[in-house]
Rosetta silent file (secondary structure, phi, psi, omega in degrees, C-alpha in Angstrom):
SEQUENCE: MIRIKKDWEIEKMRRAGLVVADVLKLMRDMAKPGVDTKSLDAEAENMILKSGGIPAFKGYSFPGAPFPFPGSICVSVNDEIVHGIPDDKRVLVEGDIVSIDVGVCIDGYYGDAACTFPVGLISDSRSRLLEVTKRALYLAVDAAKSGNTVGDIGHTVEQYVISQGYGLVRDYAGHGIGKRLHEAPQVPNFGRRGDGITLKKGFTLAIEPMVIASKNEDVAVLENGWTVVTADHSDAAHFEHTVLISDERGIILTPWE
SCORE:     score description
SCORE:     0.000 S_00000001
   1 L     0.000  137.033  179.593   49.549   91.650  149.399 S_00000001
   2 L  -106.974  122.471 -175.012   48.779   87.970  148.881 S_00000001
   3 L   -97.299  136.179  168.432   46.391   87.288  146.030 S_00000001
   4 L   -78.155  126.274 -175.588   43.958   84.418  145.688 S_00000001
   5 L   -80.010  140.007  173.041   44.486   83.149  142.132 S_00000001
   6 L   -77.550  160.963 -178.345   41.567   82.833  139.766 S_00000001
   7 H   -53.723  -42.934 -177.743   40.978   79.591  137.893 S_00000001
   8 H   -67.809  -31.511  177.067   42.401   80.978  134.636 S_00000001
   9 H   -70.762  -39.042  179.852   45.520   82.174  136.448 S_00000001
  10 H   -63.001  -38.579  179.086   46.017   78.736  138.007 S_00000001
  11 H   -64.401  -36.819  176.758   45.788   77.166  134.559 S_00000001
  12 H   -67.604  -40.320  177.581   48.567   79.434  133.282 S_00000001
  13 H   -66.170  -34.519  176.443   50.687   78.517  136.289 S_00000001
  14 H   -64.680  -38.213  177.992   49.953   74.849  135.646 S_00000001
  15 H   -63.063  -47.028  177.400   51.235   75.230  132.071 S_00000001
  16 H   -61.056  -40.657 -178.533   54.434   76.829  133.345 S_00000001
  17 H   -65.600  -34.390  178.319   54.752   74.179  135.996 S_00000001
  18 H   -68.068  -34.102  175.743   54.498   71.342  133.503 S_00000001
  19 H   -67.896  -43.321  174.531   57.375   72.832  131.506 S_00000001
  20 H   -53.454  -46.924 -178.940   59.399   73.105  134.714 S_00000001
  21 H   -61.274  -43.216  179.765   58.658   69.437  135.435 S_00000001
  22 H   -62.878  -42.120  178.374   59.677   68.368  131.936 S_00000001
  23 H   -63.000  -44.204  179.846   62.972   70.241  132.215 S_00000001
  24 H   -63.746  -35.396  175.153   63.745   68.594  135.546 S_00000001
  25 H   -63.161  -41.440  176.690   63.039   65.169  134.058 S_00000001
  26 H   -63.223  -43.535  178.915   65.488   65.981  131.277 S_00000001
  27 H   -61.544  -41.448  177.204   68.074   67.148  133.820 S_00000001
  28 H   -56.873  -43.779 -177.897   67.651   63.914  135.785 S_00000001
  29 H   -73.336  -28.411 -178.237   68.458   61.924  132.642 S_00000001
  30 H   -87.239  -19.994 -174.067   71.419   64.159  131.690 S_00000001
  31 L   -74.322   78.318 -178.297   73.078   64.389  135.109 S_00000001
  32 L  -121.928  160.717  175.969   75.752   61.811  134.387 S_00000001
  33 L   -56.727  137.313  178.677   79.511   61.620  135.014 S_00000001
  34 L    95.434   -9.867 -178.693   81.424   63.658  132.453 S_00000001
  35 L   -91.735  131.906  176.486   78.673   66.222  131.764 S_00000001
  36 E   -87.638  154.974 -172.567   79.504   69.845  132.468 S_00000001
  37 H   -71.039  -23.524  175.766   76.954   72.098  134.131 S_00000001
  38 H   -68.498  -33.848  176.367   76.899   74.563  131.281 S_00000001
  39 H   -65.051  -38.780  175.080   75.706   71.809  128.933 S_00000001
  40 H   -59.825  -44.045 -179.331   72.807   71.138  131.351 S_00000001
  41 H   -62.641  -42.458 -178.958   71.934   74.808  131.217 S_00000001
  42 H   -63.985  -42.972 -179.248   71.985   74.942  127.398 S_00000001
  43 H   -70.075  -35.835  177.512   69.679   71.938  127.049 S_00000001
  44 H   -64.432  -45.708  179.553   67.322   73.283  129.727 S_00000001
  45 H   -62.308  -40.864  179.927   67.096   76.668  128.011 S_00000001
  46 H   -60.106  -45.801 -179.679   66.467   75.013  124.664 S_00000001
  47 H   -66.990  -38.532  179.184   63.551   73.005  126.072 S_00000001
  48 H   -61.482  -48.062 -177.837   62.056   76.031  127.839 S_00000001
  49 H   -65.245  -41.327  178.478   62.132   78.131  124.668 S_00000001
  50 H   -65.471  -24.795  179.647   60.769   75.362  122.504 S_00000001
  51 L   -85.677    0.542  178.488   57.903   74.969  124.957 S_00000001
  52 L    86.742   15.131 -177.783   56.951   78.631  124.536 S_00000001
  53 L  -103.922  174.416  175.020   58.389   79.688  127.903 S_00000001
  54 E  -122.414  130.845  176.463   60.945   82.174  129.133 S_00000001
  55 E   -62.514  120.735 -173.739   63.724   81.119  131.535 S_00000001
  56 L   -71.647  -27.771 -173.378   62.790   82.912  134.756 S_00000001
  57 L   -88.290  -26.050 -174.589   66.275   83.025  136.212 S_00000001
  58 L   -64.725  117.894 -177.403   68.259   84.268  133.212 S_00000001
  59 L    85.593    1.536  178.432   69.028   87.958  133.808 S_00000001
  60 L   -66.491  141.459  179.253   67.463   87.917  137.284 S_00000001
  61 L  -142.861  174.198  177.275   68.993   90.409  139.687 S_00000001
  62 L  -154.649  159.944 -179.398   68.477   91.902  143.121 S_00000001
  63 L   -56.946  126.023 -178.087   69.799   94.964  144.953 S_00000001
  64 L    92.100   -6.627  177.719   73.481   94.367  145.576 S_00000001
  65 L   -64.706  139.143 -178.350   73.890   91.553  143.054 S_00000001
  66 L   -69.678  -26.049  178.189   77.271   91.740  141.313 S_00000001
  67 L  -169.258  158.051  177.678   75.684   90.991  137.943 S_00000001
  68 L   -61.154  147.635 -177.842   72.444   89.546  136.566 S_00000001
  69 L   -63.823  129.282 -170.765   72.271   85.762  136.860 S_00000001
  70 L   -88.871  -12.172 -175.802   73.750   84.372  133.654 S_00000001
  71 L  -100.360  162.118  174.121   72.122   80.927  133.545 S_00000001
  72 L   -87.375  -19.022  173.726   68.692   79.664  132.664 S_00000001
  73 E  -132.030  163.048  169.579   68.864   77.200  135.583 S_00000001
  74 E   -99.428  133.734 -177.937   70.759   77.089  138.877 S_00000001
  75 E  -129.306  109.641 -172.412   73.106   74.125  139.136 S_00000001
  76 E  -119.076  124.652 -170.725   74.575   73.506  142.608 S_00000001
  77 E  -112.357  129.460  170.622   76.962   70.600  143.293 S_00000001
  78 L    59.633  -99.200 -177.028   77.656   68.820  146.604 S_00000001
  79 L   -84.552   -1.608  176.855   78.247   71.578  149.210 S_00000001
  80 E   -82.888  126.706 -174.991   76.568   74.233  147.021 S_00000001
  81 E   -86.446  -57.520 -178.285   73.064   74.806  148.307 S_00000001
  82 E  -147.151  165.693  172.268   71.445   77.132  145.762 S_00000001
  83 L    65.401   29.256  175.275   72.231   79.618  142.980 S_00000001
  84 L   -68.715  135.288 -178.541   75.092   77.691  141.434 S_00000001
  85 L   -88.937  127.035  177.642   76.155   79.300  138.120 S_00000001
  86 L   -59.199  141.365 -171.051   76.398   76.922  135.152 S_00000001
  87 L  -149.499  128.111 -179.128   80.039   76.551  134.048 S_00000001
  88 L   -71.485  -10.647  177.026   81.560   74.581  131.191 S_00000001
  89 L   -94.067   -7.831  178.398   84.567   73.886  133.439 S_00000001
  90 L   -94.721  102.449 -175.232   82.455   72.312  136.182 S_00000001
  91 E  -105.509  128.575  179.212   82.218   68.666  135.177 S_00000001
  92 L   -69.447  141.704  178.427   80.089   66.208  137.147 S_00000001
  93 L  -124.501  159.922  177.927   81.893   63.123  138.460 S_00000001
  94 L   -52.670  129.751  177.608   80.697   59.780  139.747 S_00000001
  95 L    96.553  -10.537  175.830   79.279   60.112  143.276 S_00000001
  96 L   -66.166  160.261  160.481   78.350   63.800  143.061 S_00000001
  97 E  -120.892  140.702 -174.095   74.943   65.136  143.947 S_00000001
  98 E  -130.600  122.528  178.710   73.617   68.031  141.885 S_00000001
  99 E   -94.978  125.456 -177.448   70.750   70.346  142.796 S_00000001
 100 E  -122.486  123.674 -178.581   68.978   71.868  139.787 S_00000001
 101 E  -113.506  129.653 -174.675   66.491   74.704  140.209 S_00000001
 102 E  -127.241  131.167  172.375   64.244   75.649  137.272 S_00000001
 103 E  -126.545  138.979 -178.101   61.936   78.610  136.825 S_00000001
 104 E  -136.097  137.800  171.735   59.694   79.226  133.792 S_00000001
 105 E  -112.983  128.233  174.414   57.392   82.040  132.808 S_00000001
 106 E  -131.361  123.766  176.128   54.559   81.364  130.318 S_00000001
 107 L    55.000   37.841  174.979   52.020   83.981  129.379 S_00000001
 108 L    82.718    7.290  178.351   53.014   86.136  132.365 S_00000001
 109 E  -130.365  150.346 -167.383   52.802   83.441  135.051 S_00000001
 110 E  -111.223  152.363  167.472   55.543   81.451  136.771 S_00000001
 111 E  -129.143  150.015 -176.029   56.375   77.916  137.836 S_00000001
 112 E  -151.654  130.256  178.316   59.407   77.063  140.009 S_00000001
 113 E  -158.713  161.942 -179.688   60.787   73.739  141.235 S_00000001
 114 E  -146.848  153.254  172.317   64.035   72.002  142.159 S_00000001
 115 E  -142.377  153.221  170.108   65.455   68.525  142.632 S_00000001
 116 E  -110.147  123.573 -174.778   68.745   67.103  143.816 S_00000001
 117 E  -109.410  144.170  169.181   69.936   64.246  141.628 S_00000001
 118 E   -74.131  145.153  175.531   72.542   61.525  142.135 S_00000001
 119 L  -107.672  101.547 -173.889   75.362   61.460  139.586 S_00000001
 120 L    65.798 -144.006  178.808   75.959   57.758  138.966 S_00000001
 121 L   -82.996  128.522  179.336   76.364   55.711  142.114 S_00000001
 122 L  -115.218  166.705 -176.746   76.393   57.823  145.276 S_00000001
 123 L   -71.184  160.874  177.154   77.287   57.044  148.885 S_00000001
 124 H   -61.514  -36.333  179.810   74.700   55.816  151.361 S_00000001
 125 H   -66.256  -38.465  177.430   75.064   59.060  153.314 S_00000001
 126 H   -69.584  -41.083  179.573   74.295   61.144  150.245 S_00000001
 127 H   -62.311  -41.646  179.085   71.393   58.909  149.282 S_00000001
 128 H   -65.803  -39.675  178.086   69.874   59.305  152.748 S_00000001
 129 H   -59.642  -40.489  178.705   70.278   63.086  152.606 S_00000001
 130 H   -67.259  -42.771 -178.268   68.292   63.168  149.344 S_00000001
 131 H   -62.390  -45.200 -179.540   65.599   60.890  150.751 S_00000001
 132 H   -65.950  -41.952 -178.941   65.118   63.008  153.900 S_00000001
 133 H   -65.800  -43.165  178.663   65.033   66.307  152.000 S_00000001
 134 H   -66.431  -39.328  177.958   62.475   65.005  149.514 S_00000001
 135 H   -62.590  -39.190  178.796   60.368   63.561  152.363 S_00000001
 136 H   -61.478  -38.418  177.346   60.470   66.965  154.087 S_00000001
 137 H   -60.082  -50.357 -175.483   59.100   68.555  150.924 S_00000001
 138 H   -71.621  -28.513  172.030   56.132   66.217  150.697 S_00000001
 139 H   -64.545  -38.859  179.014   55.354   66.557  154.412 S_00000001
 140 H   -66.993  -38.079  176.566   55.293   70.340  153.814 S_00000001
 141 H   -61.825  -40.267  177.609   52.980   69.914  150.820 S_00000001
 142 H   -60.520  -33.374 -177.265   50.591   67.934  153.088 S_00000001
 143 H   -81.749  -12.280 -175.554   50.661   70.823  155.562 S_00000001
 144 L   -86.810   70.394 -177.599   49.948   73.419  152.866 S_00000001
 145 E  -129.767  158.183 -179.874   46.178   73.466  153.179 S_00000001
 146 L   -54.462  133.033 -179.290   43.510   76.056  153.813 S_00000001
 147 L    97.001  -24.903  170.888   43.308   77.003  157.492 S_00000001
 148 L   -76.797  175.391  178.621   46.892   76.157  158.312 S_00000001
 149 E  -120.484  167.986  173.845   49.549   78.840  158.563 S_00000001
 150 H   -58.462  -38.921  178.331   52.938   79.479  157.033 S_00000001
 151 H   -60.810  -33.960  176.227   54.351   78.606  160.462 S_00000001
 152 H   -62.374  -39.141  179.090   52.705   75.182  160.239 S_00000001
 153 H   -64.855  -51.706  179.519   54.600   74.476  157.012 S_00000001
 154 H   -59.674  -42.431  179.520   57.930   75.581  158.503 S_00000001
 155 H   -62.069  -40.593  179.061   57.373   73.713  161.729 S_00000001
 156 H   -61.683  -46.397  179.205   56.625   70.507  159.815 S_00000001
 157 H   -63.076  -50.016 -176.372   59.873   70.743  157.849 S_00000001
 158 H   -58.618  -49.149 -175.342   61.959   71.718  160.841 S_00000001
 159 H   -62.716  -40.539 -179.055   60.686   69.008  163.181 S_00000001
 160 H   -70.605  -47.757 -176.752   61.229   66.266  160.622 S_00000001
 161 H   -62.493  -46.038 -179.228   64.652   67.384  159.410 S_00000001
 162 H   -64.144  -37.210  179.413   66.058   67.955  162.878 S_00000001
 163 H   -64.860  -21.900  179.664   64.698   64.585  164.039 S_00000001
 164 L   -91.122    0.818  174.483   66.712   62.950  161.274 S_00000001
 165 L    89.740   16.557 -177.564   69.979   64.490  162.525 S_00000001
 166 L  -110.694  170.633  175.382   70.419   67.118  159.832 S_00000001
 167 E  -105.340  162.949 -179.172   70.649   70.922  159.718 S_00000001
 168 E  -115.690  147.162  169.772   68.425   73.397  157.929 S_00000001
 169 L   -81.663  116.636 -175.656   69.220   76.379  155.734 S_00000001
 170 L  -106.850   -9.738 -178.105   67.532   79.207  157.611 S_00000001
 171 L   -87.438   -9.452  179.981   68.857   82.202  155.659 S_00000001
 172 L  -131.186  151.622 -169.205   66.895   81.327  152.491 S_00000001
 173 L  -144.397  165.929  167.115   63.229   80.488  152.167 S_00000001
 174 E   -73.037 -174.621 -169.988   60.365   79.516  149.892 S_00000001
 175 E  -165.655  162.244  168.080   58.005   82.186  148.664 S_00000001
 176 E   -68.448  161.236 -177.009   54.727   83.091  147.086 S_00000001
 177 L  -154.088  152.765  179.685   54.599   82.841  143.295 S_00000001
 178 L   170.153 -107.901  176.849   52.268   83.838  140.472 S_00000001
 179 L   -73.914  -16.568  171.141   52.554   86.880  138.221 S_00000001
 180 L  -124.154  153.662  179.093   56.015   87.333  139.752 S_00000001
 181 L   -62.993  -41.739  179.272   58.639   84.779  140.512 S_00000001
 182 L  -119.503  114.810  176.191   58.903   85.957  144.092 S_00000001
 183 E  -125.482  169.575  170.850   55.735   87.168  145.817 S_00000001
 184 E   -68.806  150.041    1.383   54.573   87.382  149.410 S_00000001
 185 E   -94.975  166.407  164.093   54.674   85.526  151.719 S_00000001
 186 E   -70.970  146.606 -177.751   58.090   84.150  152.586 S_00000001
 187 E  -125.753   81.667 -179.532   57.876   80.438  153.442 S_00000001
 188 L   -66.640  160.181  178.377   60.732   79.549  155.821 S_00000001
 189 L   -94.294   27.360  174.907   61.667   75.953  156.493 S_00000001
 190 L  -154.315  162.593  179.717   61.283   76.466  160.250 S_00000001
 191 L   158.026 -178.626  177.820   58.661   78.009  162.494 S_00000001
 192 L  -113.997  145.477  178.803   56.006   77.540  165.159 S_00000001
 193 L   -57.702  135.149  175.412   52.556   76.098  164.632 S_00000001
 194 L    87.220   -9.032  178.839   49.948   78.794  164.175 S_00000001
 195 L   -80.922  156.483  173.856   52.439   81.565  163.375 S_00000001
 196 L    81.541 -172.667 -176.463   52.329   83.703  160.289 S_00000001
 197 L   -69.001  152.923  173.676   49.554   84.248  157.788 S_00000001
 198 E   -84.122  132.438 -177.056   46.669   81.848  157.495 S_00000001
 199 L   -76.991  141.832  179.336   46.637   79.972  154.203 S_00000001
 200 L  -124.356  148.511  177.298   43.596   80.350  151.961 S_00000001
 201 L   -57.652  128.008 -179.564   42.371   78.261  149.068 S_00000001
 202 L   102.894   -7.806  168.985   43.804   79.729  145.868 S_00000001
 203 L   -69.907  151.792  174.337   47.140   80.908  147.333 S_00000001
 204 E  -127.524  129.739 -175.831   50.179   79.649  145.412 S_00000001
 205 E  -130.110  148.544  167.062   53.511   78.968  147.100 S_00000001
 206 E  -102.927  110.756 -178.083   56.946   77.691  146.156 S_00000001
 207 E  -102.184  127.425 -169.271   57.890   75.388  149.032 S_00000001
 208 L  -148.221   81.530  173.538   61.572   74.417  149.071 S_00000001
 209 L   -58.621  134.531  173.679   63.340   72.604  151.918 S_00000001
 210 E  -124.040  118.257 -168.992   67.116   73.035  151.859 S_00000001
 211 E  -120.075  138.680 -179.608   68.879   70.535  154.097 S_00000001
 212 E  -106.987  138.339 -174.731   72.474   70.355  155.327 S_00000001
 213 L   -68.731  -25.202  177.232   74.135   67.013  156.013 S_00000001
 214 L  -103.688  175.244  177.366   75.728   68.329  159.227 S_00000001
 215 L   -87.223   -5.228  175.021   74.171   70.186  162.161 S_00000001
 216 L   -75.754  108.934 -172.420   76.266   73.259  161.366 S_00000001
 217 L   -95.375    8.866  178.250   73.640   75.542  159.769 S_00000001
 218 L   -72.842  143.890  178.426   76.025   78.356  158.805 S_00000001
 219 E  -130.051  163.764  177.450   76.199   79.246  155.122 S_00000001
 220 E  -139.919  161.601  175.523   78.411   81.426  152.964 S_00000001
 221 E  -112.108  129.734 -178.945   78.296   83.075  149.530 S_00000001
 222 L   -66.316  168.778 -176.485   81.128   82.480  147.099 S_00000001
 223 L   -60.148  -19.262  178.335   83.132   85.312  145.559 S_00000001
 224 L   -71.693   -7.469  176.000   80.845   85.255  142.483 S_00000001
 225 L    80.613    1.240 -176.429   78.189   86.863  144.703 S_00000001
 226 L  -120.522  -52.825 -166.531   75.571   84.239  143.846 S_00000001
 227 L   -72.828  123.486 -179.958   76.415   80.664  144.868 S_00000001
 228 E   -97.597  130.291 -178.861   75.440   79.782  148.464 S_00000001
 229 E  -127.106  161.985  172.829   77.468   76.991  150.101 S_00000001
 230 E   -72.927  142.626 -176.194   77.598   75.295  153.471 S_00000001
 231 L   -66.368  -32.215 -177.770   80.169   76.952  155.738 S_00000001
 232 L   -99.341    9.776  178.912   81.749   73.629  156.725 S_00000001
 233 L    64.197   19.222  172.146   81.591   72.187  153.155 S_00000001
 234 L   -75.037  162.931 -177.884   79.202   69.435  154.162 S_00000001
 235 L   -68.666  157.990  176.832   76.710   68.281  151.552 S_00000001
 236 E  -140.308  153.986  175.000   73.367   69.967  150.937 S_00000001
 237 E  -135.033  156.399 -173.847   70.183   68.998  149.131 S_00000001
 238 E  -146.416  122.554  175.055   67.263   71.058  147.754 S_00000001
 239 L  -130.054  141.679 -173.211   63.801   69.967  146.687 S_00000001
 240 E  -150.323  144.225  169.596   61.004   72.310  145.623 S_00000001
 241 E  -135.669  147.874  164.164   57.469   72.329  144.233 S_00000001
 242 E   -85.932  129.517 -168.376   55.079   75.090  143.233 S_00000001
 243 E  -129.060  137.959  173.152   51.922   74.318  145.194 S_00000001
 244 E   -99.897  127.861  179.385   48.301   75.508  145.082 S_00000001
 245 L   -72.703  131.370  176.568   46.612   75.715  148.460 S_00000001
 246 E  -132.357 -175.320 -177.955   43.421   73.638  148.694 S_00000001
 247 L   -73.569  -27.438 -172.087   41.123   72.355  151.430 S_00000001
 248 L  -100.711  -49.556  178.637   42.831   68.995  151.754 S_00000001
 249 L  -167.436  171.625  176.960   46.571   69.452  150.992 S_00000001
 250 L   -63.257  138.554  176.200   48.768   71.336  148.595 S_00000001
 251 E   -97.943  121.679 -174.800   48.109   70.605  144.911 S_00000001
 252 E   -78.833  125.360  178.883   51.452   70.204  143.112 S_00000001
 253 L   -99.605   -4.541 -177.630   51.704   72.302  139.921 S_00000001
 254 L  -125.533   66.110 -170.379   55.252   71.105  139.074 S_00000001
 255 L   -74.443   81.262 -176.458   54.875   67.277  138.913 S_00000001
 256 L   -83.983   -1.478  175.649   58.480   66.194  138.266 S_00000001
 257 L  -107.253    0.000    0.000   57.882   62.636  139.554 S_00000001
């Protein structure tokens, strides 16, 4: 069941979303050569707790998971798409790109967002990948309005990304969000116009394009059972916002810019 959120629920989600945004801004500033990904996780968790929130990902599990997720954030580097586990032995180097996904629960309601950041100076090809993925997110936010469908969002992302010569992650998707981190509906990054549920004012979605630098769209999961990587080890980028459906366009609840 997809619930229309009441005004007081939206305000709680907005509070959680602002903490998510603040954490991502901190991560942007910290993502420098020589920093290990466990240090990023520790500082993110500290900010979340000091803000009165709970890290949404820490301890998260699913049927078949080898163990509960150990980090407060997901930190995925270069060919890692999502669900990278923070590790004090994984040190960022000049030219890397690092995708950081943050989820926060405050007073029983969730916010969720992600960004891919450059580590120092990056190549032109990596810079373009980030630009295209971020652009795909904002095109999707524009499509996230009352009267459109979930298929309209996916179609918008797919058409743009493919036109730019990149591949899409099709095995993982965005999702509804609210009192739970993951709610109905699924929000794929591909689709046909008019397909799927019709969006209504007051729905809340986490929209998250995941883009692969090559046209090979196959993915794999590492032996840790969590981290998703590109099958051909090409780069990947991930951008996400929690969005409130309105009559005009999606209203961003996680303003990390």
